[in-house]
MARKOL-830498 format. One record per residue (C-alpha): residue number from 1; residue in one letter; x negated, y, z. Coordinates in nm, 2 decimals. Layout:
<pts>
+-------+--------+--------+--------+--------+
! marnu ! drenba !   east !  north !     up !
+-------+--------+--------+--------+--------+
!   NUM !      A !      X !      Y !      Z !
...
+-------+--------+--------+--------+--------+
</pts>
This chain:
<pts>
+-------+--------+--------+--------+--------+
! marnu ! drenba !   east !  north !     up !
+-------+--------+--------+--------+--------+
!     1 !      X !   0.00 !   0.00 !   0.00 !
!     2 !      X !  -0.30 !   0.23 !   0.02 !
!     3 !      X !  -0.35 !   0.50 !   0.28 !
!     4 !      X !  -0.08 !   0.57 !   0.54 !
!     5 !      X !   0.15 !   0.87 !   0.45 !
!     6 !      X !   0.07 !   1.17 !   0.67 !
!     7 !      X !   0.42 !   1.23 !   0.81 !
!     8 !      X !   0.30 !   1.53 !   1.00 !
!     9 !      X !   0.29 !   1.74 !   0.68 !
!    10 !      X !   0.67 !   1.73 !   0.65 !
!    11 !      X !   0.91 !   1.95 !   0.84 !
!    12 !      X !   0.99 !   1.83 !   1.19 !
!    13 !      X !   1.32 !   1.64 !   1.19 !
!    14 !      X !   1.28 !   1.50 !   0.84 !
!    15 !      X !   1.46 !   1.17 !   0.82 !
!    16 !      X !   1.24 !   0.86 !   0.84 !
!    17 !      X !   1.50 !   0.59 !   0.87 !
!    18 !      X !   1.56 !   0.36 !   0.56 !
!    19 !      X !   1.76 !   0.51 !   0.28 !
!    20 !      X !   2.14 !   0.46 !   0.26 !
!    21 !      X !   2.24 !   0.12 !   0.13 !
!    22 !      X !   2.56 !  -0.07 !   0.04 !
!    23 !      X !   2.61 !  -0.44 !   0.01 !
!    24 !      X !   2.47 !  -0.58 !  -0.32 !
!    25 !      X !   2.59 !  -0.94 !  -0.27 !
!    26 !      X !   2.79 !  -1.10 !  -0.55 !
!    27 !      X !   3.16 !  -1.02 !  -0.51 !
!    28 !      X !   3.51 !  -1.07 !  -0.65 !
!    29 !      X !   3.65 !  -0.77 !  -0.48 !
!    30 !      X !   3.45 !  -0.44 !  -0.43 !
!    31 !      X !   3.65 !  -0.25 !  -0.17 !
!    32 !      X !   3.37 !  -0.07 !   0.02 !
!    33 !      X !   3.31 !   0.28 !  -0.14 !
!    34 !      X !   3.66 !   0.43 !  -0.17 !
!    35 !      X !   3.63 !   0.46 !  -0.55 !
!    36 !      X !   3.93 !   0.45 !  -0.78 !
!    37 !      X !   4.05 !   0.10 !  -0.85 !
!    38 !      X !   4.09 !   0.16 !  -1.22 !
!    39 !      X !   3.90 !   0.35 !  -1.49 !
!    40 !      X !   4.03 !   0.60 !  -1.73 !
!    41 !      X !   4.18 !   0.47 !  -2.06 !
!    42 !      X !   3.92 !   0.42 !  -2.33 !
!    43 !      X !   4.09 !   0.66 !  -2.57 !
!    44 !      X !   4.07 !   0.94 !  -2.31 !
!    45 !      X !   3.70 !   0.87 !  -2.25 !
!    46 !      X !   3.64 !   0.85 !  -2.63 !
!    47 !      X !   3.80 !   1.19 !  -2.69 !
!    48 !      X !   3.57 !   1.35 !  -2.44 !
!    49 !      X !   3.26 !   1.16 !  -2.56 !
!    50 !      X !   3.31 !   1.29 !  -2.91 !
!    51 !      X !   3.23 !   1.63 !  -2.78 !
!    52 !      X !   2.92 !   1.51 !  -2.61 !
!    53 !      X !   2.78 !   1.39 !  -2.94 !
!    54 !      X !   2.82 !   1.74 !  -3.07 !
!    55 !      X !   2.63 !   1.90 !  -2.78 !
!    56 !      X !   2.27 !   2.02 !  -2.82 !
!    57 !      X !   2.10 !   1.80 !  -2.57 !
!    58 !      X !   1.78 !   2.01 !  -2.60 !
!    59 !      X !   1.95 !   2.33 !  -2.47 !
!    60 !      X !   2.06 !   2.43 !  -2.13 !
!    61 !      X !   2.43 !   2.49 !  -2.07 !
!    62 !      X !   2.48 !   2.86 !  -2.08 !
!    63 !      X !   2.67 !   3.08 !  -1.83 !
!    64 !      X !   2.94 !   3.16 !  -2.09 !
!    65 !      X !   3.00 !   2.79 !  -2.13 !
!    66 !      X !   3.03 !   2.75 !  -1.75 !
!    67 !      X !   3.27 !   3.05 !  -1.74 !
!    68 !      X !   3.50 !   2.91 !  -2.01 !
!    69 !      X !   3.49 !   2.57 !  -1.84 !
!    70 !      X !   3.60 !   2.72 !  -1.52 !
!    71 !      X !   3.89 !   2.90 !  -1.69 !
!    72 !      X !   4.02 !   2.57 !  -1.83 !
!    73 !      X !   3.96 !   2.37 !  -1.52 !
!    74 !      X !   4.11 !   2.63 !  -1.29 !
!    75 !      X !   4.42 !   2.64 !  -1.52 !
!    76 !      X !   4.45 !   2.26 !  -1.49 !
!    77 !      X !   4.45 !   2.28 !  -1.11 !
!    78 !      X !   4.67 !   2.59 !  -1.08 !
!    79 !      X !   4.40 !   2.83 !  -0.95 !
!    80 !      X !   4.24 !   3.15 !  -1.08 !
!    81 !      X !   3.88 !   3.09 !  -1.20 !
!    82 !      X !   3.72 !   3.35 !  -0.98 !
!    83 !      X !   3.83 !   3.14 !  -0.68 !
!    84 !      X !   3.69 !   2.82 !  -0.81 !
!    85 !      X !   3.34 !   2.66 !  -0.81 !
!    86 !      X !   3.27 !   2.33 !  -1.00 !
!    87 !      X !   3.00 !   2.12 !  -0.83 !
!    88 !      X !   2.81 !   1.80 !  -0.88 !
!    89 !      X !   3.04 !   1.59 !  -0.65 !
!    90 !      X !   3.20 !   1.69 !  -0.32 !
!    91 !      X !   2.87 !   1.64 !  -0.14 !
!    92 !      X !   2.71 !   1.94 !  -0.32 !
!    93 !      X !   2.99 !   2.17 !  -0.18 !
!    94 !      X !   2.93 !   2.04 !   0.17 !
!    95 !      X !   2.57 !   2.12 !   0.12 !
!    96 !      X !   2.66 !   2.47 !   0.00 !
!    97 !      X !   2.87 !   2.54 !   0.31 !
!    98 !      X !   2.57 !   2.46 !   0.53 !
!    99 !      X !   2.34 !   2.67 !   0.30 !
!   100 !      X !   2.57 !   2.97 !   0.32 !
!   101 !      X !   2.70 !   2.97 !   0.68 !
!   102 !      X !   2.47 !   2.74 !   0.88 !
!   103 !      X !   2.09 !   2.69 !   0.94 !
!   104 !      X !   1.87 !   2.78 !   1.23 !
!   105 !      X !   2.05 !   3.01 !   1.47 !
!   106 !      X !   2.39 !   2.93 !   1.32 !
!   107 !      X !   2.59 !   2.66 !   1.50 !
!   108 !      X !   2.82 !   2.42 !   1.32 !
!   109 !      X !   3.08 !   2.17 !   1.46 !
!   110 !      X !   3.18 !   1.83 !   1.32 !
!   111 !      X !   3.43 !   1.59 !   1.47 !
!   112 !      X !   3.32 !   1.23 !   1.47 !
!   113 !      X !   3.37 !   0.98 !   1.34 !
!   114 !      X !   3.37 !   1.14 !   0.99 !
!   115 !      X !   3.19 !   1.14 !   0.66 !
!   116 !      X !   2.81 !   1.10 !   0.74 !
!   117 !      X !   2.70 !   1.37 !   0.50 !
!   118 !      X !   2.81 !   1.65 !   0.74 !
!   119 !      X !   2.55 !   1.53 !   0.99 !
!   120 !      X !   2.30 !   1.47 !   0.71 !
!   121 !      X !   2.32 !   1.83 !   0.58 !
!   122 !      X !   2.31 !   1.97 !   0.94 !
!   123 !      X !   1.98 !   1.79 !   0.98 !
!   124 !      X !   1.84 !   1.90 !   0.65 !
!   125 !      X !   1.92 !   2.26 !   0.71 !
!   126 !      X !   1.80 !   2.25 !   1.07 !
!   127 !      X !   2.15 !   2.35 !   1.19 !
!   128 !      X !   2.23 !   2.33 !   1.56 !
!   129 !      X !   2.54 !   2.11 !   1.55 !
!   130 !      X !   2.81 !   2.03 !   1.80 !
!   131 !      X !   2.90 !   1.67 !   1.72 !
!   132 !      X !   3.23 !   1.61 !   1.90 !
!   133 !      X !   3.32 !   1.24 !   1.94 !
!   134 !      X !   3.70 !   1.22 !   1.94 !
!   135 !      X !   3.91 !   1.01 !   2.17 !
!   136 !      X !   4.07 !   0.67 !   2.09 !
!   137 !      X !   4.34 !   0.83 !   1.87 !
!   138 !      X !   4.08 !   1.02 !   1.66 !
!   139 !      X !   4.30 !   1.33 !   1.68 !
!   140 !      X !   4.12 !   1.67 !   1.64 !
!   141 !      X !   4.44 !   1.85 !   1.74 !
!   142 !      X !   4.45 !   1.66 !   2.07 !
!   143 !      X !   4.09 !   1.75 !   2.14 !
!   144 !      X !   4.10 !   2.11 !   2.04 !
!   145 !      X !   3.87 !   2.32 !   1.83 !
!   146 !      X !   3.63 !   2.40 !   2.11 !
!   147 !      X !   3.41 !   2.71 !   2.15 !
!   148 !      X !   3.35 !   2.94 !   1.85 !
!   149 !      X !   3.08 !   2.84 !   1.60 !
!   150 !      X !   2.96 !   2.97 !   1.27 !
!   151 !      X !   3.07 !   2.68 !   1.05 !
!   152 !      X !   3.37 !   2.47 !   1.15 !
!   153 !      X !   3.42 !   2.15 !   0.95 !
!   154 !      X !   3.76 !   1.98 !   0.92 !
!   155 !      X !   3.83 !   1.68 !   0.71 !
!   156 !      X !   4.18 !   1.60 !   0.59 !
!   157 !      X !   4.24 !   1.31 !   0.54 !
!   158 !      X !   3.94 !   1.21 !   0.74 !
!   159 !      X !   3.70 !   0.93 !   0.64 !
!   160 !      X !   3.71 !   0.66 !   0.79 !
!   161 !      X !   4.02 !   0.71 !   1.00 !
!   162 !      X !   4.27 !   0.82 !   0.73 !
!   163 !      X !   4.43 !   1.09 !   0.94 !
!   164 !      X !   4.39 !   1.46 !   0.93 !
!   165 !      X !   4.38 !   1.77 !   1.16 !
!   166 !      X !   4.71 !   1.91 !   1.03 !
!   167 !      X !   4.80 !   2.25 !   0.88 !
!   168 !      X !   4.87 !   2.42 !   1.21 !
!   169 !      X !   4.52 !   2.34 !   1.34 !
!   170 !      X !   4.36 !   2.48 !   1.02 !
!   171 !      X !   4.56 !   2.80 !   1.06 !
!   172 !      X !   4.45 !   2.82 !   1.42 !
!   173 !      X !   4.09 !   2.78 !   1.31 !
!   174 !      X !   4.12 !   3.06 !   1.05 !
!   175 !      X !   4.18 !   3.32 !   1.33 !
!   176 !      X !   3.81 !   3.26 !   1.43 !
!   177 !      X !   3.53 !   3.47 !   1.28 !
!   178 !      X !   3.36 !   3.18 !   1.11 !
!   179 !      X !   3.36 !   2.99 !   0.78 !
!   180 !      X !   3.62 !   2.71 !   0.80 !
!   181 !      X !   3.53 !   2.43 !   0.56 !
!   182 !      X !   3.82 !   2.19 !   0.49 !
!   183 !      X !   3.72 !   1.87 !   0.31 !
!   184 !      X !   4.01 !   1.74 !   0.11 !
!   185 !      X !   3.84 !   1.47 !  -0.08 !
!   186 !      X !   4.14 !   1.24 !  -0.04 !
!   187 !      X !   4.41 !   1.50 !  -0.08 !
!   188 !      X !   4.54 !   1.34 !  -0.40 !
!   189 !      X !   4.66 !   1.05 !  -0.19 !
!   190 !      X !   4.80 !   1.24 !   0.10 !
!   191 !      X !   5.00 !   1.49 !  -0.11 !
!   192 !      X !   4.90 !   1.76 !   0.15 !
!   193 !      X !   4.67 !   2.05 !   0.10 !
!   194 !      X !   4.58 !   2.39 !   0.25 !
!   195 !      X !   4.45 !   2.54 !  -0.07 !
!   196 !      X !   4.73 !   2.79 !  -0.07 !
!   197 !      X !   4.58 !   2.95 !   0.25 !
!   198 !      X !   4.28 !   3.07 !   0.04 !
!   199 !      X !   4.48 !   3.36 !  -0.09 !
!   200 !      X !   4.54 !   3.52 !   0.25 !
!   201 !      X !   4.23 !   3.39 !   0.44 !
!   202 !      X !   3.89 !   3.49 !   0.31 !
!   203 !      X !   3.70 !   3.27 !   0.56 !
!   204 !      X !   3.83 !   2.93 !   0.43 !
!   205 !      X !   3.66 !   2.71 !   0.18 !
!   206 !      X !   3.85 !   2.40 !   0.06 !
!   207 !      X !   3.65 !   2.12 !  -0.10 !
!   208 !      X !   3.76 !   1.84 !  -0.33 !
!   209 !      X !   3.58 !   1.54 !  -0.47 !
!   210 !      X !   3.69 !   1.39 !  -0.80 !
!   211 !      X !   3.49 !   1.08 !  -0.71 !
!   212 !      X !   3.80 !   0.93 !  -0.54 !
!   213 !      X !   4.02 !   0.97 !  -0.84 !
!   214 !      X !   3.86 !   0.77 !  -1.12 !
!   215 !      X !   3.55 !   1.00 !  -1.18 !
!   216 !      X !   3.30 !   0.87 !  -0.93 !
!   217 !      X !   3.05 !   0.79 !  -1.20 !
!   218 !      X !   3.05 !   1.15 !  -1.33 !
!   219 !      X !   2.97 !   1.31 !  -0.99 !
!   220 !      X !   3.22 !   1.60 !  -1.01 !
!   221 !      X !   3.38 !   1.81 !  -0.73 !
!   222 !      X !   3.51 !   2.16 !  -0.68 !
!   223 !      X !   3.57 !   2.42 !  -0.42 !
!   224 !      X !   3.84 !   2.69 !  -0.38 !
!   225 !      X !   3.77 !   3.01 !  -0.18 !
!   226 !      X !   3.76 !   3.38 !  -0.18 !
!   227 !      X !   3.59 !   3.53 !  -0.50 !
!   228 !      X !   3.31 !   3.69 !  -0.30 !
!   229 !      X !   3.24 !   3.36 !  -0.13 !
!   230 !      X !   3.25 !   3.17 !  -0.46 !
!   231 !      X !   3.00 !   3.42 !  -0.60 !
!   232 !      X !   2.76 !   3.36 !  -0.31 !
!   233 !      X !   2.78 !   2.98 !  -0.36 !
!   234 !      X !   2.73 !   3.00 !  -0.73 !
!   235 !      X !   2.43 !   3.23 !  -0.68 !
!   236 !      X !   2.28 !   2.97 !  -0.44 !
!   237 !      X !   2.32 !   2.70 !  -0.70 !
!   238 !      X !   2.20 !   2.92 !  -0.99 !
!   239 !      X !   2.52 !   2.82 !  -1.17 !
!   240 !      X !   2.56 !   2.69 !  -1.44 !
!   241 !      X !   2.23 !   2.50 !  -1.43 !
!   242 !      X !   2.35 !   2.26 !  -1.16 !
!   243 !      X !   2.58 !   2.08 !  -1.40 !
!   244 !      X !   2.49 !   1.88 !  -1.71 !
!   245 !      X !   2.67 !   1.88 !  -2.05 !
!   246 !      X !   2.87 !   1.57 !  -1.97 !
!   247 !      X !   3.00 !   1.71 !  -1.64 !
!   248 !      X !   3.10 !   2.04 !  -1.81 !
!   249 !      X !   3.28 !   1.85 !  -2.09 !
!   250 !      X !   3.48 !   1.64 !  -1.84 !
!   251 !      X !   3.58 !   1.95 !  -1.64 !
!   252 !      X !   3.69 !   2.12 !  -1.96 !
!   253 !      X !   3.92 !   1.82 !  -2.04 !
!   254 !      X !   4.06 !   1.78 !  -1.69 !
!   255 !      X !   4.40 !   1.87 !  -1.83 !
!   256 !      X !   4.42 !   1.54 !  -2.02 !
!   257 !      X !   4.26 !   1.34 !  -1.74 !
!   258 !      X !   4.48 !   1.45 !  -1.46 !
!   259 !      X !   4.80 !   1.28 !  -1.57 !
!   260 !      X !   4.62 !   0.94 !  -1.55 !
!   261 !      X !   4.49 !   1.03 !  -1.20 !
!   262 !      X !   4.84 !   1.11 !  -1.09 !
!   263 !      X !   4.97 !   0.77 !  -1.21 !
!   264 !      X !   4.68 !   0.59 !  -1.04 !
!   265 !      X !   4.75 !   0.77 !  -0.71 !
!   266 !      X !   5.11 !   0.65 !  -0.71 !
!   267 !      X !   5.00 !   0.29 !  -0.76 !
!   268 !      X !   4.73 !   0.32 !  -0.49 !
!   269 !      X !   4.97 !   0.46 !  -0.23 !
!   270 !      X !   5.22 !   0.18 !  -0.30 !
!   271 !      X !   4.94 !  -0.09 !  -0.26 !
!   272 !      X !   4.82 !   0.08 !   0.05 !
!   273 !      X !   5.14 !   0.01 !   0.23 !
!   274 !      X !   5.13 !  -0.35 !   0.11 !
!   275 !      X !   4.78 !  -0.40 !   0.24 !
!   276 !      X !   4.86 !  -0.23 !   0.57 !
!   277 !      X !   5.16 !  -0.46 !   0.61 !
!   278 !      X !   4.95 !  -0.77 !   0.55 !
!   279 !      X !   4.70 !  -0.66 !   0.81 !
!   280 !      X !   4.97 !  -0.60 !   1.07 !
!   281 !      X !   5.11 !  -0.95 !   1.00 !
!   282 !      X !   4.77 !  -1.08 !   1.11 !
!   283 !      X !   4.83 !  -0.91 !   1.45 !
!   284 !      X !   4.57 !  -0.64 !   1.38 !
!   285 !      X !   4.58 !  -0.28 !   1.48 !
!   286 !      X !   4.61 !  -0.07 !   1.16 !
!   287 !      X !   4.57 !   0.30 !   1.15 !
!   288 !      X !   4.82 !   0.50 !   0.94 !
!   289 !      X !   4.63 !   0.63 !   0.64 !
!   290 !      X !   4.69 !   0.92 !   0.40 !
!   291 !      X !   4.39 !   0.82 !   0.19 !
!   292 !      X !   4.29 !   0.54 !  -0.06 !
!   293 !      X !   4.17 !   0.32 !   0.22 !
!   294 !      X !   4.29 !   0.16 !   0.54 !
!   295 !      X !   4.11 !   0.14 !   0.87 !
!   296 !      X !   4.18 !  -0.15 !   1.11 !
!   297 !      X !   4.05 !  -0.30 !   1.43 !
!   298 !      X !   3.93 !  -0.66 !   1.48 !
!   299 !      X !   3.78 !  -0.86 !   1.77 !
!   300 !      X !   3.43 !  -0.85 !   1.61 !
!   301 !      X !   3.37 !  -0.62 !   1.32 !
!   302 !      X !   3.03 !  -0.79 !   1.24 !
!   303 !      X !   3.18 !  -1.14 !   1.24 !
!   304 !      X !   3.48 !  -1.05 !   1.03 !
!   305 !      X !   3.27 !  -0.85 !   0.79 !
!   306 !      X !   3.04 !  -1.14 !   0.74 !
!   307 !      X !   3.32 !  -1.39 !   0.68 !
!   308 !      X !   3.47 !  -1.16 !   0.42 !
!   309 !      X !   3.14 !  -1.14 !   0.24 !
!   310 !      X !   3.14 !  -1.52 !   0.23 !
!   311 !      X !   3.47 !  -1.49 !   0.03 !
!   312 !      X !   3.31 !  -1.24 !  -0.20 !
!   313 !      X !   3.50 !  -0.94 !  -0.05 !
!   314 !      X !   3.30 !  -0.63 !   0.01 !
!   315 !      X !   3.46 !  -0.38 !   0.26 !
!   316 !      X !   3.29 !  -0.13 !   0.49 !
!   317 !      X !   3.18 !  -0.21 !   0.84 !
!   318 !      X !   3.22 !   0.13 !   1.02 !
!   319 !      X !   3.17 !   0.00 !   1.37 !
!   320 !      X !   2.84 !   0.17 !   1.41 !
!   321 !      X !   2.99 !   0.52 !   1.35 !
!   322 !      X !   3.04 !   0.73 !   1.67 !
!   323 !      X !   3.34 !   0.63 !   1.87 !
!   324 !      X !   3.45 !   0.35 !   1.63 !
!   325 !      X !   3.41 !   0.03 !   1.82 !
!   326 !      X !   3.52 !  -0.28 !   1.63 !
!   327 !      X !   3.67 !  -0.12 !   1.32 !
!   328 !      X !   3.65 !  -0.20 !   0.95 !
!   329 !      X !   3.76 !   0.00 !   0.65 !
!   330 !      X !   3.90 !  -0.14 !   0.32 !
!   331 !      X !   3.94 !   0.05 !   0.00 !
!   332 !      X !   4.27 !   0.00 !  -0.18 !
!   333 !      X !   4.17 !  -0.18 !  -0.51 !
!   334 !      X !   4.36 !  -0.33 !  -0.80 !
!   335 !      X !   4.65 !  -0.55 !  -0.72 !
!   336 !      X !   4.43 !  -0.85 !  -0.79 !
!   337 !      X !   4.16 !  -0.73 !  -0.56 !
!   338 !      X !   4.41 !  -0.65 !  -0.29 !
!   339 !      X !   4.55 !  -1.00 !  -0.32 !
!   340 !      X !   4.20 !  -1.15 !  -0.28 !
!   341 !      X !   4.14 !  -0.94 !   0.02 !
!   342 !      X !   4.47 !  -1.03 !   0.18 !
!   343 !      X !   4.40 !  -1.40 !   0.14 !
!   344 !      X !   4.05 !  -1.36 !   0.27 !
!   345 !      X !   4.13 !  -1.16 !   0.58 !
!   346 !      X !   4.37 !  -1.43 !   0.69 !
!   347 !      X !   4.08 !  -1.67 !   0.69 !
!   348 !      X !   3.83 !  -1.42 !   0.85 !
!   349 !      X !   4.00 !  -1.28 !   1.17 !
+-------+--------+--------+--------+--------+
</pts>
């Protein structure tokens, strides 16, 4: 391996643990990453890819192209373009929130258990963070917002619990003199959103990820906020150079993509209730979910997870997350994948 790496040359607090991994074992049902169960139709992808062939791959996307893309994308989601930023996945918007409102001397708050990238970006920006581990009901409202901070992060629906803080709590947070970041990565499945609050509250930033709605492979997301805030975020990214030609093309065609996503969401929500019902019939505690996954409790998460892998079923063991105990999370897949999971879980608990 050669000489040992001089870790002391890196910034204090740089992560040294192994990189993030997911299971790579052979499987018949991949239900561990909260992706869409189905892909877009081939003719829709083909129409978009025709435009990619016409692109000059040797040239950078220009600001005018990004501006026109924002106009079309904003129209497709019912927003004005000056209130919208398009990002490389929802993760990039979380990172921007920390860049803009956190860092040394600026305190942030996250409510655990939640999406691990909040803690990761807090570490990478050297942000002092209040990590609040919620009680057994995983209810932010029951706990309260706590003392004032500079960046308050709320996730609705939350991952991995499937619940959310509720609109009233978001409105209560907006009274505070801080940036309130509301992660709505799974809002397509909940049918609930606080994006409308952006018009009257300049200190809210609402984030969405298109990764959960058939576009995980393209790494697209977007944020909605006050025009001045959006300008700051785009300057931090040197927009449009954070997006490639394919991402811009997909965003430009979101109007023809969205109807297929809406249909997929209806199928997933129906299947979510079926999977939840099957788990309850096994005598398991199942948490009500407004997302495209279901969290449930077993006697031994490690043992059940291992048995499911033996049946070729990949789900997520979330028992190591703060406050989780013996919990597992299963993504809602295709009807066939869900059938396989329901049969396997009966043999694994």
